[in-house]
TORFITOR-410142 format. One record per residue (C-alpha): x negated, y, z. Coordinates in steps of 0.2 Angstrom, whole numbers, padded with zeros to 4 digits, always signed. Layout:
BEGIN
XYZ
...
% end
This chain:
BEGIN
+0206-0567+1130
+0200-0567+1148
+0202-0548+1150
+0220-0549+1142
+0225-0563+1155
+0219-0552+1170
+0227-0536+1163
+0246-0537+1162
+0258-0523+1159
+0266-0513+1173
+0283-0519+1168
+0278-0537+1169
+0270-0535+1186
+0286-0526+1193
+0297-0539+1185
+0287-0552+1194
+0288-0544+1211
+0307-0541+1209
+0310-0559+1204
+0301-0564+1220
+0311-0552+1230
+0327-0559+1222
+0322-0577+1225
+0318-0573+1244
+0335-0563+1245
+0345-0577+1238
+0336-0590+1249
+0340-0579+1264
+0358-0577+1260
+0359-0596+1257
+0352-0600+1273
+0363-0588+1282
+0378-0595+1273
+0373-0613+1278
+0370-0607+1296
+0387-0600+1297
+0396-0615+1289
+0386-0627+1300
+0388-0618+1317
+0405-0612+1313
+0413-0596+1319
+0420-0602+1335
+0415-0613+1350
+0428-0626+1345
+0414-0638+1340
+0398-0636+1349
+0381-0635+1339
+0366-0645+1343
+0352-0633+1350
+0340-0640+1337
+0350-0635+1322
+0352-0617+1328
+0333-0616+1332
+0329-0624+1314
+0340-0611+1305
+0332-0597+1316
+0315-0603+1311
+0319-0603+1293
+0326-0585+1294
+0310-0580+1303
+0299-0587+1289
+0309-0579+1276
+0308-0562+1284
+0289-0564+1286
+0288-0569+1268
+0298-0553+1263
+0287-0542+1274
+0271-0550+1266
+0278-0547+1249
+0282-0529+1253
+0265-0527+1259
+0258-0535+1244
+0268-0524+1232
+0263-0509+1241
+0244-0514+1240
+0246-0518+1222
+0254-0501+1218
+0241-0492+1229
+0226-0501+1220
+0232-0502+1203
+0242-0486+1201
+0240-0473+1215
+0222-0475+1218
+0217-0474+1199
+0229-0459+1197
+0221-0450+1212
+0204-0454+1205
+0209-0447+1188
+0215-0431+1197
+0198-0429+1206
+0189-0432+1190
+0199-0419+1181
+0194-0407+1195
+0176-0412+1193
+0177-0409+1174
+0185-0391+1177
+0170-0387+1188
+0157-0393+1175
+0153-0410+1183
+0154-0424+1171
+0146-0438+1182
+0163-0446+1187
+0167-0464+1189
+0185-0471+1188
+0190-0488+1196
+0197-0502+1186
+0215-0507+1186
+0224-0523+1183
+0239-0515+1174
+0237-0513+1155
+0244-0496+1154
+0233-0489+1168
+0218-0498+1161
+0221-0490+1144
+0223-0473+1152
+0206-0475+1162
+0197-0481+1146
+0203-0466+1137
+0198-0455+1151
+0181-0463+1152
+0179-0461+1133
+0184-0443+1134
+0171-0440+1148
+0157-0449+1137
+0162-0438+1122
+0160-0423+1133
+0143-0428+1140
+0137-0432+1122
+0144-0415+1117
+0135-0406+1131
+0119-0415+1128
+0120-0410+1109
+0124-0392+1114
+0108-0392+1126
+0097-0399+1112
+0104-0386+1100
+0100-0373+1112
+0083-0379+1115
+0080-0380+1096
+0087-0362+1094
+0075-0356+1107
+0060-0365+1099
+0066-0359+1082
+0066-0340+1088
+0050-0341+1097
+0041-0350+1083
+0048-0337+1070
+0042-0323+1081
+0025-0331+1082
+0024-0334+1063
+0029-0316+1060
+0018-0308+1073
+0002-0317+1068
+0000-0310+1050
+0007-0293+1056
-0007-0291+1069
-0020-0297+1056
-0013-0284+1043
-0013-0270+1056
-0031-0274+1061
-0037-0273+1043
-0027-0257+1039
-0034-0249+1055
-0051-0254+1050
-0049-0245+1033
-0041-0230+1042
-0055-0229+1055
-0069-0231+1042
-0075-0248+1047
-0074-0253+1029
-0086-0240+1023
-0090-0246+1006
-0079-0249+0991
-0083-0267+0991
-0077-0269+1010
-0062-0258+1006
-0057-0269+0991
-0060-0285+1002
-0049-0278+1016
-0035-0273+1004
-0036-0290+0996
-0034-0298+1013
-0019-0286+1017
-0011-0292+1001
-0013-0310+1006
-0005-0307+1023
+0009-0297+1015
+0012-0311+1003
+0012-0324+1017
+0025-0313+1026
+0036-0312+1010
+0035-0331+1008
+0040-0334+1026
+0055-0322+1025
+0060-0329+1009
+0060-0347+1017
+0070-0341+1032
+0083-0333+1021
+0084-0348+1010
+0085-0360+1025
+0099-0349+1033
+0109-0349+1017
+0108-0368+1015
+0111-0371+1033
+0128-0361+1033
+0133-0367+1015
+0131-0349+1008
+0120-0355+0994
+0129-0366+0982
+0120-0374+0967
+0123-0366+0950
+0123-0382+0940
+0118-0383+0922
+0111-0397+0911
+0093-0398+0914
+0078-0408+0906
+0071-0415+0923
+0055-0422+0914
+0051-0405+0908
+0055-0397+0925
+0044-0409+0934
+0030-0407+0922
+0030-0388+0923
+0029-0389+0942
+0014-0401+0941
+0005-0389+0929
+0008-0374+0940
+0000-0382+0955
-0014-0391+0945
-0027-0376+0946
-0025-0375+0965
-0028-0394+0965
-0044-0393+0954
-0051-0379+0965
-0049-0391+0980
-0056-0406+0970
-0039-0415+0970
-0032-0425+0955
-0014-0423+0951
-0005-0436+0940
+0012-0436+0933
+0021-0451+0925
+0039-0455+0921
+0052-0458+0907
+0063-0446+0899
+0080-0447+0909
+0096-0439+0902
+0100-0421+0906
+0105-0419+0924
+0117-0406+0930
+0107-0397+0944
+0102-0380+0949
+0085-0377+0940
+0078-0365+0952
+0083-0375+0968
+0077-0391+0961
+0061-0384+0956
+0059-0377+0973
+0061-0395+0980
+0047-0401+0969
+0036-0386+0972
+0038-0388+0991
+0033-0407+0990
+0018-0404+0979
+0012-0389+0991
+0014-0400+1006
+0004-0414+0998
-0009-0402+0992
-0011-0396+1010
-0014-0413+1017
-0024-0421+1004
-0043-0421+1006
-0056-0417+0993
-0057-0430+0979
-0040-0436+0984
-0025-0440+0973
-0008-0433+0972
+0004-0443+0961
+0022-0439+0956
+0033-0452+0947
+0051-0452+0941
+0062-0465+0933
+0081-0466+0929
+0090-0480+0937
+0109-0482+0933
+0117-0466+0937
+0103-0459+0948
+0086-0451+0946
+0073-0458+0957
+0056-0449+0960
+0042-0450+0972
+0028-0438+0977
+0013-0447+0985
-0003-0441+0992
-0019-0449+0998
-0020-0440+1014
-0020-0447+1032
-0002-0450+1032
+0011-0446+1045
+0010-0452+1063
+0024-0465+1066
+0031-0454+1080
+0032-0439+1069
+0041-0448+1054
+0059-0444+1061
+0055-0426+1064
+0047-0422+1047
+0062-0413+1040
+0066-0403+1056
+0064-0384+1055
+0046-0378+1059
+0039-0395+1061
+0021-0396+1056
+0015-0413+1064
+0004-0405+1076
+0007-0400+1094
+0000-0382+1093
+0007-0369+1081
-0008-0364+1071
-0011-0362+1053
-0025-0375+1049
-0014-0382+1036
-0004-0367+1031
+0015-0366+1028
+0029-0360+1039
+0036-0377+1043
+0052-0374+1033
+0047-0381+1016
+0052-0399+1019
+0068-0394+1028
+0073-0383+1013
+0068-0397+1001
+0080-0409+1010
+0094-0397+1011
+0093-0393+0993
+0094-0412+0989
+0109-0414+1000
+0119-0400+0993
+0116-0408+0976
+0123-0425+0983
+0106-0433+0984
+0094-0438+0998
+0076-0436+1002
+0066-0447+1014
+0048-0450+1019
+0037-0465+1024
+0019-0470+1024
+0010-0480+1011
+0001-0496+1015
-0015-0489+1007
-0014-0473+1017
-0005-0456+1013
+0013-0451+1014
+0026-0454+1001
+0042-0444+0999
+0056-0452+0989
+0070-0443+0982
+0087-0449+0974
+0098-0438+0964
+0114-0442+0955
+0118-0437+0937
+0130-0424+0944
% end
């Protein structure tokens, strides 16, 4: 309300000034008319000197008021119209030169104030867009450097073991078999990384659309748990699965199984010996809700917002102490989103991380 009282339309301001001009002009004409009728047009009747002086003083005051009004009008137009327009012109030149740090003056006219507000909003949008572009460029550079590192590490290792076989360092059948087994593991790691990269790019650019079909989710979840159970037993980790029998869901079996497998593999990497991994699911309304929880150390609070970013592993250095390429959770969330669902993560009160997924019936 206060701002609307200060800011009036340009038409109302000009009307106000023209009315003042008209009033002063009419008063001046009236004074001149009175002066003529009072003093007369001849010397037949002499006029008192005080009367002429009085009318002269009134005319002088009126002329001064008109001059002041003209100066006020010019000052108003300069401050409220011409100065902001000049500032907008200079700001436009700054934008053309790539400088977005401009500042525009305020205006007491509503039209100019709206134009300034729109220009400032445009400038803020450009600054936000530029900041986002810079962040995306930084992420792109990090992504490329990280992928190069992840590809180079197993390749160098693979090359070293192959050269060891070629140069006769592995001089017994047992050593040769051991070297070949490691080479196979490195090749599998490369294949897994390349597959993750291909899947990520397909999901990122919407080139991979889910092939939906009625699916028994309980059976699919149970199958994923049984597939990872042998690895969990080797690491002395207990895996539990509980849930009801939801109705058939229209999902892509292969993609949704990838979600569960990625979550279970992530939990397995971060759960210590004698720990527990639990997966639960239940049907609520028109949605399937499921959780994958572990008894590991959990996720640092500062890392929680970045868990689903590509190549994020929750550690400053890019090493492979916990394995994985850092794309599994990103892919899992992308798959949930292309199905119309969502995937989130938090820490449990008793320790460990818990991933919560929601999936519509489809």
